[in-house]
C-alpha positions in Angstrom: 21.9 -6.8 50.9 25.1 -7.9 52.5 24.5 -11.5 51.4 22.5 -11.0 48.2 23.0 -9.3 44.9 22.1 -5.6 45.6 20.9 -4.9 42.1 18.5 -7.8 42.1 17.1 -6.7 45.5 16.6 -3.1 44.2 14.9 -4.4 41.0 12.6 -6.6 43.0 11.7 -3.8 45.4 10.9 -1.4 42.6 8.6 -3.9 40.9 6.7 -4.2 44.2 6.3 -0.5 44.2 5.0 -0.5 40.7 2.5 -3.3 41.4 1.2 -1.5 44.4 1.0 1.8 42.4 3.4 3.6 44.7 4.8 5.5 41.7 6.6 8.3 43.7 8.5 5.7 45.7 9.3 3.7 42.6 10.6 6.9 40.8 12.8 7.8 43.8 14.2 4.3 44.0 15.0 4.3 40.2 16.9 7.5 40.8 19.0 5.8 43.5 19.5 2.8 41.2 20.8 4.8 38.3 23.3 6.4 40.6 24.4 3.1 42.0 24.3 1.1 38.9 25.1 3.7 36.3 26.6 1.1 33.9 23.7 -1.3 34.0 21.7 -1.2 30.8 19.0 -3.3 32.6 18.3 -0.5 35.1 18.2 2.2 32.4 15.8 0.2 30.2 13.5 -0.6 33.2 13.4 3.1 34.2 12.6 4.2 30.6 9.8 1.6 30.5 8.5 2.8 33.8 8.3 6.4 32.5 6.6 5.2 29.4 4.1 2.8 30.8 3.1 3.9 34.3 3.9 7.6 34.2 3.0 8.0 30.5 5.8 10.5 30.2 7.3 10.0 26.7 9.5 13.1 26.9 10.9 11.9 30.2 11.7 8.5 28.7 13.5 10.2 25.8 15.6 12.2 28.2 16.4 9.1 30.2 17.4 7.4 27.0 19.8 10.2 26.1 21.2 10.1 29.7 21.7 6.4 29.5 23.6 6.6 26.2 26.0 9.1 27.9 26.4 6.9 31.0 26.7 3.4 29.5 29.8 1.9 28.1 29.9 1.6 24.4 29.3 -2.2 24.5 26.1 -1.8 26.4 24.6 1.1 24.4 23.2 -1.1 21.7 21.2 -3.1 24.2 19.6 0.1 25.5 18.9 1.4 22.0 17.5 -2.0 20.8 15.1 -2.3 23.8 13.7 1.2 23.4 12.8 0.9 19.7 
């Protein structure tokens, strides 16, 4: 991580967890990612999609969307809303 973009490494690792169906590990890593990269719409959108697709948790995804809209700067909120419609 010292020489690479940390966000890219986290995203790659979480995708590996998703492919290998280690959903608990992926969920924990997403929680770390939203703390570290709170202002990244990409992280929020991927976490919402993870909740919808793999965990089949529509209510959880809705709560994540609400949290993301509170955390993201105004200029990035439209990205998150557009990707979740």
